[in-house]
C-alpha positions as CSV (number, residue, x, y, z in Angstrom):
1,X,-79.8,166.8,67.0
2,X,-79.4,168.4,70.4
3,X,-77.6,166.3,73.0
4,X,-79.6,165.5,76.1
5,X,-77.6,165.9,79.3
6,X,-77.7,163.0,81.7
7,X,-79.6,163.9,84.9
8,X,-77.5,164.0,88.0
9,X,-78.2,161.3,90.6
10,X,-81.2,162.2,92.7
11,X,-80.9,162.8,96.4
12,X,-82.9,159.7,96.9
13,X,-80.5,157.5,94.9
14,X,-77.5,159.1,96.6
15,X,-79.1,158.5,99.9
16,X,-79.7,154.9,99.2
17,X,-76.1,154.4,98.1
18,X,-74.7,156.0,101.2
19,X,-77.1,154.0,103.3
20,X,-75.9,150.7,101.6
21,X,-72.3,151.6,102.2
22,X,-72.9,152.4,105.9
23,X,-74.8,149.1,106.3
24,X,-72.0,147.1,104.7
25,X,-69.5,148.8,107.0
26,X,-71.6,148.1,110.1
27,X,-72.0,144.5,109.1
28,X,-68.2,144.1,108.7
29,X,-67.7,145.6,112.2
30,X,-70.4,143.5,113.8
31,X,-69.4,140.3,112.1
32,X,-72.8,140.0,110.5
33,X,-73.4,138.0,107.3
34,X,-72.5,140.0,104.2
35,X,-74.5,140.3,101.0
36,X,-74.1,137.7,98.4
37,X,-71.8,139.9,96.3
38,X,-69.3,140.0,99.1
39,X,-69.2,136.2,99.2
40,X,-68.6,135.9,95.4
41,X,-64.9,135.6,95.9
42,X,-65.3,132.7,98.4
43,X,-67.9,130.8,96.4
44,X,-65.6,130.3,93.4
45,X,-62.4,129.6,95.4
46,X,-59.9,128.8,94.1
47,X,-59.7,130.3,90.7
48,X,-56.0,130.9,90.6
49,X,-52.8,129.2,92.0
50,X,-52.5,128.8,95.8
51,X,-49.1,129.6,97.5
52,X,-47.8,127.6,100.4
53,X,-45.1,129.7,102.3
54,X,-42.5,127.5,104.1
55,X,-40.5,129.4,106.6
56,X,-37.4,127.2,106.3
57,X,-35.0,126.4,103.5
58,X,-35.7,123.9,100.8
59,X,-34.8,120.3,101.6
60,X,-35.9,120.3,105.2
61,X,-38.6,118.0,106.6
62,X,-41.3,120.8,106.4
63,X,-40.3,121.6,102.8
64,X,-40.4,117.9,101.8
65,X,-43.9,117.5,103.3
66,X,-45.2,120.8,101.8
67,X,-44.2,119.7,98.3
68,X,-45.5,116.2,98.5
69,X,-48.7,117.4,100.1
70,X,-49.1,120.4,97.8
71,X,-48.8,118.2,94.7
72,X,-51.8,116.1,95.8
73,X,-53.9,119.0,97.0
74,X,-53.5,120.8,93.7
75,X,-55.2,117.9,92.0
76,X,-58.2,118.2,94.3
77,X,-58.4,122.0,94.1
78,X,-57.7,121.9,90.3
79,X,-55.3,124.8,90.7
80,X,-51.5,124.7,91.1
81,X,-50.1,124.8,94.6
82,X,-46.8,126.6,94.7
83,X,-44.3,126.2,97.5
84,X,-42.5,129.4,98.3
85,X,-39.5,129.1,100.7
86,X,-39.0,132.3,102.9
87,X,-36.4,131.3,105.6
88,X,-34.8,133.6,108.1
89,X,-35.2,135.3,111.5
90,X,-36.0,132.0,113.2
91,X,-38.8,131.3,110.7
92,X,-40.6,134.6,111.5
93,X,-40.0,136.1,108.0
94,X,-42.2,133.6,106.2
95,X,-44.9,133.7,108.9
96,X,-45.0,137.5,108.9
97,X,-45.3,137.5,105.1
98,X,-48.4,135.4,105.3
99,X,-49.8,137.4,108.2
100,X,-49.6,140.5,106.1
101,X,-50.9,139.0,102.9
102,X,-54.4,139.5,101.5
103,X,-56.9,137.4,103.5
104,X,-58.3,135.6,100.5
105,X,-56.9,132.0,100.9
106,X,-54.4,132.3,98.1
107,X,-51.4,132.7,100.5
108,X,-51.1,130.2,103.4
109,X,-48.4,129.3,105.9
110,X,-47.3,125.6,105.8
111,X,-45.7,125.5,109.2
112,X,-45.9,124.4,112.8
113,X,-44.4,124.8,116.3
114,X,-41.7,127.4,115.5
115,X,-43.8,130.1,113.8
116,X,-46.6,129.9,116.3
117,X,-45.8,128.2,119.6
118,X,-42.1,129.1,120.0
119,X,-42.7,132.7,118.9
120,X,-45.3,133.0,121.7
121,X,-43.4,131.0,124.3
122,X,-40.1,132.9,123.9
123,X,-41.6,136.3,123.4
124,X,-39.8,136.8,120.2
125,X,-39.7,140.3,118.7
126,X,-41.8,139.2,115.7
127,X,-43.8,141.7,113.8
128,X,-47.0,139.6,114.0
129,X,-49.1,138.0,116.7
130,X,-49.5,134.3,116.0
131,X,-52.6,134.2,118.1
132,X,-54.3,137.0,116.3
133,X,-52.8,137.4,112.8
134,X,-52.8,133.7,111.8
135,X,-55.9,131.5,111.6
136,X,-55.5,127.7,112.0
137,X,-57.0,125.8,109.0
138,X,-56.0,122.2,109.4
139,X,-53.4,120.1,111.1
140,X,-52.3,117.0,109.2
141,X,-49.1,115.6,110.8
142,X,-47.9,114.9,114.2
143,X,-44.2,113.8,114.3
144,X,-41.9,112.2,116.8
145,X,-38.2,113.0,116.5
146,X,-35.4,110.8,117.9
147,X,-32.4,111.5,120.1
148,X,-29.2,110.6,118.3
149,X,-25.6,110.4,119.4
150,X,-22.4,110.5,117.4
151,X,-21.5,106.9,116.6
152,X,-17.8,107.2,117.4
153,X,-18.4,108.7,120.8
154,X,-18.7,105.4,122.7
155,X,-22.2,105.3,124.3
156,X,-24.7,103.0,122.4
157,X,-27.7,103.5,124.8
158,X,-29.2,106.4,126.7
159,X,-28.0,105.0,130.0
160,X,-24.5,104.8,128.7
161,X,-24.7,108.4,127.5
162,X,-25.9,109.6,130.9
163,X,-23.1,107.7,132.7
164,X,-20.6,109.3,130.2
165,X,-21.9,112.8,130.9
166,X,-21.9,112.3,134.7
167,X,-18.3,111.2,134.6
168,X,-17.4,114.3,132.6
169,X,-19.5,117.2,134.0
170,X,-20.2,119.9,131.4
171,X,-18.4,118.2,128.6
172,X,-21.5,116.8,126.8
173,X,-22.4,119.0,123.9
174,X,-26.0,119.1,122.6
175,X,-26.7,120.5,119.2
176,X,-29.7,122.8,118.6
177,X,-31.2,124.4,115.5
178,X,-30.9,127.8,117.1
179,X,-31.6,129.5,120.4
180,X,-35.1,128.7,121.6
181,X,-35.6,126.0,119.0
182,X,-37.3,122.6,119.8
183,X,-33.8,121.1,120.1
184,X,-32.8,123.7,122.6
185,X,-35.8,122.7,124.8
186,X,-34.8,119.0,124.5
187,X,-31.2,119.7,125.6
188,X,-32.5,121.5,128.7
189,X,-35.0,118.7,129.3
190,X,-32.3,116.1,129.1
191,X,-30.0,118.0,131.5
192,X,-32.8,118.2,134.1
193,X,-34.3,114.8,133.7
194,X,-30.9,113.0,133.8
195,X,-29.4,115.4,136.4
196,X,-26.4,116.1,134.2
197,X,-24.5,119.2,133.0
198,X,-24.2,119.9,129.3
199,X,-23.5,122.7,126.9
200,X,-25.9,123.7,124.1
201,X,-24.4,124.4,120.7
202,X,-26.7,126.5,118.4
203,X,-26.7,126.1,114.6
204,X,-28.6,127.9,111.8
205,X,-30.9,125.0,111.1
206,X,-31.1,121.2,111.5
207,X,-29.0,120.5,108.4
208,X,-25.6,121.7,109.7
209,X,-26.5,120.5,113.2
210,X,-27.0,116.9,112.1
211,X,-23.9,117.1,109.8
212,X,-21.7,118.1,112.8
213,X,-23.3,115.4,115.0
214,X,-22.4,112.8,112.4
215,X,-18.9,114.2,112.2
216,X,-18.5,114.3,116.0
217,X,-18.3,118.1,116.3
218,X,-21.2,117.8,118.8
219,X,-22.2,114.7,120.7
220,X,-26.0,114.6,120.6
221,X,-28.9,116.2,118.8
222,X,-32.4,115.3,117.6
223,X,-34.0,114.9,114.2
224,X,-36.9,113.4,112.3
225,X,-36.5,110.2,110.4
226,X,-36.9,112.1,107.1
227,X,-33.7,114.0,108.1
228,X,-31.6,111.4,109.9
229,X,-32.6,107.9,108.8
230,X,-31.1,107.1,105.5
231,X,-28.3,109.7,105.6
232,X,-27.1,109.2,109.1
233,X,-28.7,106.3,111.1
234,X,-28.6,103.6,108.4
235,X,-25.0,104.3,107.3
236,X,-24.0,104.1,111.0
237,X,-22.8,107.7,111.4
238,X,-25.1,108.3,114.4
239,X,-27.0,106.0,116.8
240,X,-30.6,106.5,117.6
241,X,-31.2,106.3,121.4
242,X,-34.9,107.0,121.9
243,X,-38.1,108.3,120.5
244,X,-39.4,111.7,121.9
245,X,-43.0,110.6,121.5
246,X,-45.7,108.5,123.1
247,X,-45.0,105.4,121.0
248,X,-42.4,103.6,119.0
249,X,-41.8,104.3,115.3
250,X,-43.0,100.9,114.2
251,X,-42.8,101.7,110.5
252,X,-39.0,102.0,110.6
253,X,-37.5,101.2,114.0
254,X,-39.9,99.0,116.0
255,X,-37.2,98.1,118.5
256,X,-36.3,101.7,119.3
257,X,-37.8,102.5,122.8
258,X,-39.5,105.7,123.7
259,X,-37.9,108.0,126.3
260,X,-40.7,107.0,128.7
261,X,-39.7,103.4,128.3
262,X,-36.2,104.3,129.1
263,X,-37.2,105.9,132.4
264,X,-37.8,109.5,131.4
265,X,-41.6,110.1,131.5
266,X,-43.1,113.3,130.0
267,X,-40.0,113.6,127.8
268,X,-41.7,114.4,124.5
269,X,-41.4,116.9,121.7
270,X,-44.4,116.5,119.5
271,X,-43.7,118.4,116.3
272,X,-46.6,119.0,114.0
273,X,-47.4,120.7,110.7
274,X,-50.5,122.5,109.7
275,X,-51.9,125.2,107.4
276,X,-52.6,128.8,108.5
277,X,-54.1,131.7,106.6
278,X,-54.2,135.5,107.4
279,X,-56.9,136.7,109.8
280,X,-60.0,137.8,108.0
281,X,-60.0,135.0,105.5
282,X,-63.6,134.1,104.6
283,X,-64.9,131.1,106.6
284,X,-66.1,129.5,103.3
285,X,-62.5,129.4,102.1
286,X,-61.2,128.0,105.3
287,X,-63.9,125.3,105.2
288,X,-63.0,124.3,101.7
289,X,-59.3,124.1,102.5
290,X,-60.0,122.0,105.6
291,X,-62.2,119.6,103.6
292,X,-59.7,119.0,100.9
293,X,-56.8,118.6,103.3
294,X,-58.7,116.0,105.2
295,X,-59.2,114.0,102.0
296,X,-55.5,114.0,101.3
297,X,-54.3,112.9,104.7
298,X,-56.9,110.1,104.8
299,X,-55.5,108.5,101.7
300,X,-53.6,105.3,102.6
301,X,-50.7,106.1,100.4
302,X,-50.1,109.4,102.0
303,X,-50.4,108.0,105.5
304,X,-47.9,105.3,104.7
305,X,-45.4,107.8,103.4
306,X,-45.8,109.9,106.5
307,X,-45.3,106.9,108.7
308,X,-42.0,106.2,107.0
309,X,-40.8,109.7,107.9
310,X,-41.7,109.3,111.6
311,X,-45.1,111.0,111.6
312,X,-48.7,110.2,112.2
313,X,-51.6,111.5,110.2
314,X,-54.1,113.6,112.2
315,X,-57.4,115.1,110.9
316,X,-58.9,117.5,113.4
317,X,-61.5,120.0,112.5
318,X,-60.5,123.7,112.3
319,X,-61.9,124.3,115.8
320,X,-60.0,121.3,117.2
321,X,-56.8,122.5,115.6
322,X,-57.3,126.0,116.9
323,X,-57.7,124.7,120.5
324,X,-54.6,122.4,120.1
325,X,-52.5,125.4,119.1
326,X,-53.7,127.5,122.0
327,X,-53.0,124.6,124.4
328,X,-49.5,124.2,123.0
329,X,-48.8,127.9,123.4
330,X,-49.8,127.8,127.1
331,X,-47.8,124.6,127.8
332,X,-44.5,125.7,126.2
333,X,-44.8,129.3,127.6
334,X,-44.8,127.7,131.0
335,X,-41.8,125.5,130.1
336,X,-39.9,128.4,128.7
337,X,-40.5,130.4,131.9
338,X,-39.4,127.4,134.0
339,X,-36.2,126.9,132.1
340,X,-35.5,130.6,131.7
341,X,-35.3,130.5,127.9
342,X,-36.1,133.7,126.2
343,X,-35.5,135.0,122.7
344,X,-32.1,136.5,122.2
345,X,-32.1,140.3,122.0
């Protein structure tokens, strides 16, 4: 039986196909709604494990929160949430990894100030732009660290610490988690607000910084309750002097005053955590993540746990979180310029 050759596509069909491809490209460039097929991936999201990238080492406060939060979120998404630690280069390695990942919602940054605000404020040589390459999805914690002093140093209050420093100009050492870190800003803020001279001592993270504070290698530093409470404050290895936030930490230390109550207004370092995805991630995916995240943080058990670690629950919309990040970028860029703090070259 003779074989019948298939007819080549007609010019009409080729023309329609080319026209469709051109229309799709134009829609992408113009930001117009895409055909239903293009939204198929977003409509069944998620259909495989979701990865949370943490830009710090395991065991830190961000890592602890990411694992606790991811466990509950995985139940709502009905897919595993895997925490992937990618520390290094002042947290920019993990953030860059997310910024360069596929914009499909399966790789997200579980981070905060450092990867976004500090990178912008200090003009770090990062290979990503936090304002353009990372899209805010949801913010869920707002934390207030505490200023601590080595217990064997002598001062038991902030006023006593200031008097000690004024009697010994330049001898007070203030530990930081690295040049340009939040702790670095706090040291500079303390020196200016109290009119004292001190020396900053940079470490490669909060862990070794707090260990040396407890051992007396540095005099003062700051940390969150999840990092300093049971290991350092409760055993009496360091003394908490004040809260760097707008209110007291009633869940654990209701008698510990804020810096404002101690006579130092505008002395705050609000550290927060949130979720970011690569630019270009479908709005439907971002909306789904925001919805499920809000469910988790509104659960009483989760809120109670966060309170015990020195943080509050916040549930802003995606738009509110985006505006918050932009405001923080502007605020801390101005503060970095004022203090003359720039990224080390």
